[in-house]
C-alpha positions as CSV (number, residue, x, y, z in Angstrom):
1,M,12.4,-26.3,-25.4
2,A,11.2,-26.9,-21.9
3,E,12.0,-23.3,-20.9
4,G,9.9,-21.9,-23.7
5,A,7.0,-24.1,-22.8
6,R,7.2,-23.0,-19.1
7,A,7.4,-19.4,-20.1
8,N,4.4,-19.8,-22.4
9,L,2.3,-21.5,-19.6
10,K,3.3,-18.7,-17.2
11,M,2.2,-16.0,-19.5
12,Q,-1.0,-17.8,-20.3
13,D,-1.8,-18.1,-16.6
14,Q,-1.0,-14.4,-16.0
15,R,-3.3,-13.4,-18.9
16,E,-6.2,-15.5,-17.5
17,R,-5.7,-14.0,-14.0
18,E,-5.7,-10.4,-15.4
19,A,-8.8,-11.1,-17.4
20,N,-10.6,-12.4,-14.3
21,R,-9.4,-9.9,-11.8
22,G,-11.6,-7.6,-9.7
23,T,-11.3,-3.9,-9.2
24,R,-7.9,-2.5,-8.2
25,K,-7.5,-1.2,-4.6
26,S,-5.2,1.2,-2.9
27,M,-2.3,0.1,-0.9
28,K,-4.0,1.5,2.2
29,E,-7.0,-0.8,1.6
30,C,-4.8,-3.9,1.2
31,I,-1.9,-3.5,3.6
32,K,-1.5,-6.1,6.3
33,P,-1.4,-5.4,10.1
34,G,1.9,-4.0,11.2
35,N,2.3,-2.3,7.8
36,V,3.5,-5.5,6.2
37,I,3.7,-5.3,2.4
38,D,4.3,-8.6,0.5
39,D,3.2,-10.5,-2.6
40,D,-0.3,-11.0,-1.1
41,V,-0.7,-7.3,-0.7
42,K,0.6,-6.6,-4.2
43,E,-1.9,-9.1,-5.6
44,C,-4.7,-7.4,-3.6
45,T,-3.9,-4.0,-5.0
46,E,-3.9,-5.4,-8.5
47,G,-7.3,-7.0,-7.9
48,L,-6.0,-10.5,-8.2
49,R,-6.6,-11.5,-4.6
50,E,-9.3,-10.7,-2.0
51,K,-8.1,-9.3,1.4
52,T,-8.4,-12.1,3.9
53,W,-6.1,-10.8,6.6
């Protein structure tokens, strides 16, 4: 039961983030110095995070 509740909350959070996301960006616009690609960069390309690096 606890697993189902956690999965439900996770899906709800993801739906809310997708509904509130900004415009998508290219990998070139979001990549970190030194050509580092991580979860922050992935979220930036999906419009879920602003580039702050």
